[in-house]
C-alpha positions in Angstrom: 94.7 102.5 109.6 92.9 104.7 112.1 95.6 107.2 112.9 94.8 110.7 114.2 91.7 112.7 113.5 92.0 115.3 110.8 92.1 118.1 113.4 94.8 116.3 115.5 96.9 115.6 112.5 96.7 119.2 111.3 97.9 120.4 114.8 100.8 118.0 115.3 102.1 118.6 111.7 101.8 122.4 111.8 105.4 123.0 112.9 108.3 121.3 114.6 107.0 120.7 118.1 108.4 118.8 121.0 106.6 115.8 122.2 106.9 114.0 125.6 106.8 110.2 125.4 105.7 108.3 128.5 106.7 104.7 129.0 106.2 102.5 132.1 107.9 99.3 133.4 107.2 97.7 136.8 104.8 100.5 137.6 107.6 103.1 137.2 106.7 105.8 134.7 109.4 107.4 132.6 108.6 110.6 130.6 111.1 112.2 128.2 111.1 114.6 125.3 111.3 113.2 121.8 111.3 114.5 118.2 108.6 112.9 116.1 106.9 112.8 112.7 103.3 111.8 112.0 103.2 109.3 109.1 99.6 109.9 107.9 100.0 107.3 105.2 100.6 104.7 107.8 98.5 106.3 110.6 101.4 106.1 113.0 103.6 108.5 114.9 107.3 107.9 114.4 110.0 108.7 117.0 113.7 108.2 117.2 115.0 107.1 120.5 117.5 105.0 122.5 118.3 104.3 126.1 115.7 103.9 128.9 112.7 104.8 126.6 113.7 102.1 124.1 114.3 99.5 126.8 110.9 100.3 128.3 109.1 100.0 125.0 110.7 96.6 124.4 109.4 95.5 127.8 106.0 97.2 127.7 104.8 98.7 124.3 101.9 100.7 125.8 102.9 104.3 125.6 101.5 107.9 125.8 102.6 110.9 123.8 101.8 114.5 124.6 102.3 117.3 122.1 101.5 120.9 123.1 101.7 124.3 121.4 102.4 127.3 123.7 102.5 131.0 122.9 104.0 133.4 125.4 103.9 130.7 128.1 100.2 130.0 127.5 99.0 126.6 126.2 97.1 127.0 122.9 96.3 123.3 122.3 97.4 119.8 123.4 97.1 116.5 121.6 97.4 113.4 123.9 97.9 110.0 122.3 97.6 106.6 123.9 99.0 103.8 121.7 101.1 100.8 121.1 104.8 101.2 120.2 106.8 98.9 117.9 110.5 99.0 117.4 111.2 98.9 113.7 114.1 96.8 112.6 114.1 97.8 108.9 117.3 99.7 108.1 115.8 101.6 105.1 112.8 102.7 107.2 115.2 103.9 110.0 117.4 105.9 107.5 114.3 107.5 105.9 112.8 108.4 109.3 116.1 109.7 110.6 116.5 112.0 107.6 112.9 113.3 107.8 112.8 113.8 111.5 116.3 115.3 111.9 115.6 117.7 108.9 112.3 118.7 110.5 114.1 119.8 113.6 117.1 121.4 111.9 119.7 118.8 112.8 122.1 117.1 110.4 120.4 114.3 108.6 122.9 111.7 110.0 122.9 113.0 113.6 122.4 110.5 116.5 123.0 107.3 114.5 122.5 105.3 117.8 118.8 106.1 117.7 116.3 103.4 116.7 112.9 103.9 115.0 109.7 103.4 117.0 106.3 103.6 115.4 103.3 104.3 117.7 100.0 103.0 116.5 97.3 105.4 117.7 94.8 103.8 120.0 93.1 107.0 121.1 93.9 110.7 120.6 92.4 113.6 122.5 92.6 117.2 121.3 92.2 120.1 123.8 92.2 123.6 122.5 92.3 126.6 124.9 
């Protein structure tokens, strides 16, 4: 699995950071914040989501993800990923990802049971450091 470069992986796993997931259907973009985890062993980024984002992914799996670190209102770095999303239907994988991601962001491990697991295979990733 290709996954992220070593530098990109070290940045996106450095702390709990917000990501913005971009989907598009019928030439209508939709961008929304998501919690995520980078599964280096699989070379994929995992997100938990539902609603419009999930519906869009099912219709068009091509997505973009932007993760940025700011300090005092100034961007320190940004990782932008273009990839292909897959909705995972494995209940054990969903439970595991839900526990990991919710714990990472300080939420109850069982919070938001309506979410579904999406894995994003990294096509390209760009790192910008400021």
